[in-house]
N, C-alpha and C positions, 0 to 999 in steps of 0.2 A: 502497497501497500506505499503510494506514493504522497508529498503535502498535500496537493490538490485533493485528492481522492479521500486521507484522512479530514481536511479541508470543510467539503460542499459534506459528507458523510454528518461534519459535526456541527456544520448551520441545521443541517437537516434532520440533526434531533435533538438540538432545541427546541425548534419551530414546532416538533412533533407534540416532547413537554406540554410547549407553551399550551396547543389546539387540548390537550387534554384537559390541562392548568383549569380554561376558560376563565383567567382572570384578563386577558387583555382576547374581543376578539376576533375572528380567525382573518381576515378583512387584516387585522390592522398585523399581527402575525407573520400575512403570508410579505407582505408587504419588508418588513422589517430581515427577513428570508431575505427578499429579494437585493434589498440597499446593503446586508450585507454582505452577497454571492458577487454582487459592482465593488468593494470594497477593495474584497481583497482580490479583488483582479479575477471573477473566471465570471463575468459578467460582464462585460464589455457598456463600458459605459452607456456606447450609442446605440445599444439595443436594449434598453432597461427596459425598457418599457413598450418595445416592440408585443408584449402578448397579449397589449388593449387593443389589437388589430389584427391579433387571431383571427381568424372562420371561428371559427367553434363560442369565443368570446360573441361577438355580432350574435350569431346561433341564439345564442343561450338569451341576447337581452328582445329582439326582435320575439323569440315565445312568448315571453314573460307579458310583455307589452298582449300582442294579439290573445294570450290568457285572460288580461283584463280587458278587451271589447265581450270576448264570453262572458264573460261576469256582471259587464256593469250593464249589457243592455235585456238580461234575464234568459240569453240565450240556452243554461244550464239549469234555471230554473224551470225549464218548459221540458225542456228530454227530464229529470228526474220527474215533475211531474206525468207525465204518462207514463214511463217506465217502471214505482216502485206499482207495488201493490199495498190500497188504504188500509185493506184487517186481509188477517190472515194469522194466519201460524209466523211463531218467531223467529223459528225455523227459515222462510221465508222468510221474511220484513228483513231480514244479516244478512239473509247470503244477497237481495235486492240488490240494499245500499253499498257489500262489498263489490259486488262488484257493475256496482254503476261507478263507481269512488277508479276501483282500476282498465274503467273504460275509456273516464275521462283522464286519467294520472299520463295516459300512453298520446295525447296530444296537447296536451295544457300543462302549463303550473296546481305541481302534487297539492303544494299547499295550498293554492286556491282551491281546487275542488274538494280536499277538507275543509275545508271552511265554508266552502258553501252545504255542504249534507248535512254537518255535524248541528245545526241546528232541525233542520232533517230525522238526525238518527235520535236526537233526547228527544223530540218528541213522542219519537216511535217507540223507541223503551217505557215511556211513560207509561203511551195504551196497550202496551203490550205486560206492563210489568214484572222490565227486568230489570238490576243492575244500568245505570249510566255504561259503564266502564266498559259490558260484555258486547253492547252494538260500537263503541267510541274506538274498540284496539282493535275490534273485526276488522271496520271502516280504515281505522290509516294505515293498518301495515296492507289491507289493499291498495292504496291510491300508493304505497310506497312499490310494492308489486308491480304496480301499473303499468309506471313509471320506463321497467326494464324491456317493454316492447317496439321500441317506436325506437328509432335516431336520435329526436323532439320529445322523449319519455321521457329523460334528466337529465340535467350537464355531463355526471361522467362518459354515457354513452360519446355527447361531443365529443368531449377530450377522447375517448378510443378512439375515433373513425382520426380524428384527427390525429393521434400519433402514426395509426394505418398510410395514413395518409405525403407522411416524412418518407416511409421505408418503400412503398408502393404507387406510390405516384397518384392514387384516389384513395377516397373513405369508403367505408361505409355505405351503404344508400340507407332512403329512408325503412325500410324495409328486413333490411339485412336481421335485422337485430327479432325479427317477429318468431321465426322459431320457436327459437330455445326458450322467448321471452315469453311468447304461449302459453310452453309445455308447465315453464317457472312459476309463473302467474296461477295461470287454471286450477294444478296443484295447490299451490299455498294458498288459493285463495277457497277453494274448498276443505281446505285445511283448517284453515282459520276460524272459518264461519262454526265446521260443526265441533271442533277441537275448543272451543275457546268456550263453550260450555259447559269447560269441564277446570280448562287451565286459567279465564281471566279469574283474578281474583271479583269478587262480587261486594267489591267497596259503595260507601254509597258516594253517588257524588258532585262537585257545587252547584248551588242554587235558592231561591230565595224560601222555599223552605226547610231546608237544610240548613240557609243559617240563621231562623230562629228569631230574624231581627224583633218582632215586636217585644223581646224581653225583655228589651234593654231602651225601647220609650217610654221618659220620665219626661211630665209639660212643670215643666218649677215656677215658682214667680218669683222677680225681685223688687225685696221690699226697701220700704225705705233710708233704711241703715246696714244695707248690703253690702257686700265686697264692693262686688259687682256695679252699680250703682254709679255712671261716672266713667267706666274703661268701657275700652273697646271691645269689639270683637273675639282678637285675636287674640292680646290682653286672656281674656277669660277662658279660652282655653287652651293658652298656656299657661293656667292655671291648673286647670282641671284635667294638663296632660298624666302628670300622674298620679293621675286616678282611674286610667283609661277611658274617659270622658270626653265625649266633644259637642259640639253644638251644632246641632243639622237646622238648626231653622227657628224664627221669631217670631212671638201672635205683640201685634204693639193696635190698640184702638181697632183688634179684631178685626184687626190686617193682617193676615199672617204674609211672611215673612220664608220665603226658599232659598236655603241658602245664601243669609245675609251677605253682606261684603263685610273682610279686616279691620276696617278701622269702623265702620257704624260700630255708632255709642250705645253700647246698656244705660235702658234706663228704669229710673224705681218704677215700678205696675207694671212691666213686658214681659210676658214668661217668652223661656225659653224654653225647646225643647230639646233634650239634652238624651243623646244613644251613654248609656252606661253597660255597665252591668250588674246585678242585682248589690253583689258583697260589695259593688265601690258605689253604689245607688249613696248612702248617709256619709262618707265620709268626700261626697260630692256637695252635698250636702250644706254638710259642716267650712269647706272649705268657703268658699262666698258669699253664708247665712243667706242664703235661700229656703221656699219655703216648699213645700207641695201644695201644685195647685190644684186640686181635689178640700183641697182642707183650710185652706181660703175660701173654695166655693160653700161648700160646710158652713162653713161663721157667718159670710154674707148671708144667707140663707137664714138663722135662727138668726140674725139685728133684721128684715126684714123679712118676717112673712107675715106680711101683707101685698106681698110681690110676689108674684112669677116666681114658678122655685125652680132652685140648683137645681143646671141637670146631674140627674143620677150620675152615679158615678158608676155604675154598666153600662149609661151609655157613652159615655167616653170614646170618644175612638182611640184603637191601640192599633201597635204590631201594622198586619200587613195596611187594611183598613185610614191609617193611619200616615202612610208614608207612600199611596196611589192615590186616585185622583183624575177625574176626567184631563187637567195639568197639567200633573206628575204624574214620570211611569217609575217603578225599582224593577230594572234591567239588568244578569249577571254579562258579564261581559269576560269574554277571553280571551287575555294579551298573543299575539299572536310575538312568535320568533322573530327575532331581529324589531320589535314595533318601537316606535318613537318615544311611545312611556318605559320604556325596559330599562332600568337604570335609574327614574325617577321619584320621587316622588307624586303628594297630591299638591302637597306648599310651593317644588319645584315648580312643576305646573302652573303652576294659581288658578288652580279646578276647579276653587265657588265663583273666584274672581271673577274668572272667563269667558264661560261656563254654566253661571248657578248649578248645580249636579255638587250632589254631597256622595262622596267614596261612605260608605255604612259599614263594610267589611269586606276582606284578603280571602281567597279559598287558595293555599298550597297546599301542594301533595298533599290536599284531602286531611287536611290542620284550618280549621278556618278561623282567623284571628280579628277584638274588633279595636286592638290597643297596637294605640302607637300611631294611626292608621297615617294617620300625616306628615307622618316625616318617614312614614317602613317605603323602603327604593323600590320598585313592583319588578319583577324580574318575567320575564317569558313562560306563559304555562299555567300564566295565577291567575282566577275569575275572579273579577272586583263584583263588588252590592256594591250600586250606584242611584242614584232618586236626583230626577231632575226630570223637565222635558223634552217629551220624544224629541220633537228639533232637535236640541241640543245635545243628550245624548247620539244622537243618530250621528251630527256631525262632530262631534269628541273622538269616538269611535273612529270614527274614516280616516281624521289625523292623524290617533294614533294610535294605527293599528287594531285593532281588537276589533273582536266578534261577535255580536250579540248572539246569545244560548237560546233568548226566547223564541218561539215562533215565531219565522215567518211570513206570509201570505206572497205564496206561489205566484206571482202574478211579470208578467210580461210589461215595463214600462212602453216597450214602443216594437207592435207585430216586428214591423221592416227589417229593423234596425239588427232586429236577433236572428232573423233567418240572412244578413247581409254577411252580419260576425263571426256566421261557420258556416258564408263561402268562400269570402277571404282566406278562413283559416285552412279551410279543404282545398281550394287553387293554388293554396302556397304550398299545403302538403302534397300536394301531387306536379303542381312545377319540381319541388324539388326531387321527390320518386321517380320521375319518369328521365329524371337527369337532362331535361332540358339545362338548366340553371344549374348553378353549387348550394344547397342551399341555406348560406346566408344570402347569401345576392333573393333568391325565390321570400324565405320571407322577411327582409327590410320591403322588399317590394309590396308584401300586404299588411307590412305595418304605413308606409304610406300612406294606398289603398283603405286603411283605416283612417287614416287620416283626413286624406280631402273628403271622405266620408261619413266624417265625424263622427262616426263606432268608438272613438275616440280622438275624444277633445287634446290638439295643439300641445295645451298646455301638462295636460295631465299626460304626456306618452312618461314625461323623466321623470312621475308619481309611481307609478308600472314599473319603474327595473329597477329593482332588491338590486345594488350598488355592493350590496357589501360584496356580495358573488363575482357580481364582475370582480371589484378591485383580488378579489384571492386569486382570482379565474389566471389573471393579468400579469399579475404575480407572481407564478405561481408555474409556469408554464417557461420562463426565460429559466430558473429555477434547475423542473426536472431537466432544460435541455444544461446543463454544465452536469449534471447531471451522465448524462449520454457520452459530454465532449473529453470528463475527465477521466472517463473508465469508469468513475460508482459503480454502474446501474451492473458494466459486466462484473468488478467486483460480489456484488453482493447475488447477481446469478451466480454465478460460478460455485459460491459458495452453498446458496441454499441449494444447489444439483448437486454437486458430489457429497455433503453432510449427511441432503436428509433426502430427498425422493433417489441417488446411488444412479441415477441418470436414465432413470424410466418413468415417460413422458403420461402417460397417469399420475401418478404421482407425484411430478413437476407441475401438471394441471390442479389437482387437488389442495396443491399446496400454494401456491400463486391463488387460489380461490380464496379459501381458508384466512393463507393474510389478510389479503383485502380487503378482506370479512371484519376478521380480528379488526384493523382500524379505524375503519367506515365505525365500528359500531363507540370509538373514541373520536374520531372525527374527523369536518365534512369529508360528503363521498366524494366532490368534487380534489377535494386535494389530493383526499386517498388514491386517485384515480391516475391525477399527475403525477405522485410519487411512483408509483406500481408501474403503472407503464414501463418507459424505462427496466425496469429488472425484465416484466413480463419478454420485453423484444427480445431480450439479451437472454433470457434462459430457451428462447426459438429459438437464438443462434446455434449457440453453443448446440443444442441438441441435431443442428442440423432440419431444422422442422420446417410446416408451417407456421407462422407470427398470427396469424386468421383466430383461432382456438385458442391460446396463454391470450389477446387482446379481447374476444368474449368470456375467458374466464376472469380477466377482471374487471370489467362491465357489468356482468353478474352480481360478483361480488359486492364492489362502489355499491348496489342500488339496497342488498341484504346491509340496515342496520337495526336488530328487532332488542336487538338484548337492555338497548337500558332509554332511559329522556331522551339526553342525548346527543344521540347520533344518528337522530333524521328527525328536522324538523316541526314533520307531522307530531312525531315521536312523543314532544314537547309540550306541541299544541295539546292533546289534551289530557295533557298528567291533569288538568288542577279540572278540566269536570266531569272528568269520570276520577273526582277521590283517589285515585291510583301513588305511588311509593319509586322514589325509588328502583328497590328489587321486583316493584313487580311483572317490569317485563322482561326478563327472561326465564318465563314462567311458561308464556307461551310462544315464545321468540327464537328460543334455542332447540327445540325440539323446529322451528318452522323451518332454519337454519340448514338442521339433518337436514331435511326433507330437502332445500334449496341446492344440496351439496350433492347428494343418490340421484336429484334427476338433472339437477345440468351434465355430470361431468357423460353421463352416457350420451347429453342428445350435440352436447360436444362435439365427439365423437364422434356419431353420427350427419350432422349439418356443416361440420367445420373441421375434418381429418389430418388428421397432423398433415 
């Protein structure tokens, strides 16, 4: 091993550790690896950003935009309405949802497909009286499996195709992945649908019922000598925070103010609507010298018996009645991977001041919390229970990357646009599959058509692209090239074949696939493909066989991340709604990965003989 090989391997090892650690986002880690390779001279400075012009990167960006058009026009809603059973056996319902997710993921971004089907899945779980997780985990795994059936189904397929272009002059065609991919996806979908009943933990998912919000709502009157008199809402909340309480409303002169502004002054006679646990209620009252509103009403009733009787205690609105009305909604929002709100708190984004929305509770890995909500950093996979005007909640969810879990009306805003969006996607796929032009050009043309026909507004094009994935791919492609030019990939391939495979092609294929699977369970699948492709190519060269089955093995392995919630974005997305914990995924994921290897290996030898 020479110095250049040791250096690039050290850079890759450091990047893998950072990917697994998760302290920094994957695009930051990839950019750091690229700049490190440039600094030590392994990647020429002039070629440092050539990866951003790579056809695979362009294609990924364009597919994300066209997928956004399918979502926003209601084309996917229309397909789900006609293809999903409205009633039937639970097994049929789960099977139909999982199969539809796999189908959609073959042609659009699989995170978007899952996000659109999640509300339908939760409704189905409630209707069939199933734990939410037993519908959501098969749905998520099905969406991942479906991506391996086409060139555009998942970024690793595009990366694999790009490496084939370098050695053979042409990449894989649109449906070259279908024979192996459909066999794996079909068997995988059947397995998760049938085995999910026993292997998916029956945990309680997040939801408005599960949050038990009503148990914590109390109306407190501000007395003349109260410590809260004259303070701002923010100062009152600062005093209440140590008691795990927060102000979610204020009543003044019989007018209820939902989500009062932080700087609004509290006066004597105001009624504060406070959310606090029963054990913290007494401390909350004592801390600010407040009094229960019902006690005030009862005292007023004794002093003025000839007046209209005070409202009986049992008639006071509480729980869901107090939180919901014609003007207010109580909604659960799942935080998407890479969402703008991830890593930020309700105070940091001024949720109440900007949107008049209250954050009532957070569910994280099956555990619900109503404490320290204002300063709690939100994570991907969390479920947020929010209260506010429906239009404001919709705007907030769209802007900060959240998905409402409540049932949505499956309607098409404009049927003509939905058909047009589907037609543009079909035309781009046909152009790429026929060989008339490259995939990058075909889908770039589709994006231009979508913009011209207002399927995707020009301003919304750049919002539809997941730039973290684009930066990840653009940064790692030159690093992967450095693995080849330094001979580091050949060195690793030689060690793999010599010490583990013993020169056997079948064992070598199995090892490449399983190592790729293992990496994909811990780091981003696109990063896994970029790292493993050079090793797979060198392994094929040393064995003097075709590189195609080895590249396909990388594609299959990179798409199969089923053991952890961090292996794939869709695994993260169902974490909160399903009430899952970190260790719940391997129960269904491990036998599924064994099945994938068992089905994929003979199919690779049959379809892509070495």
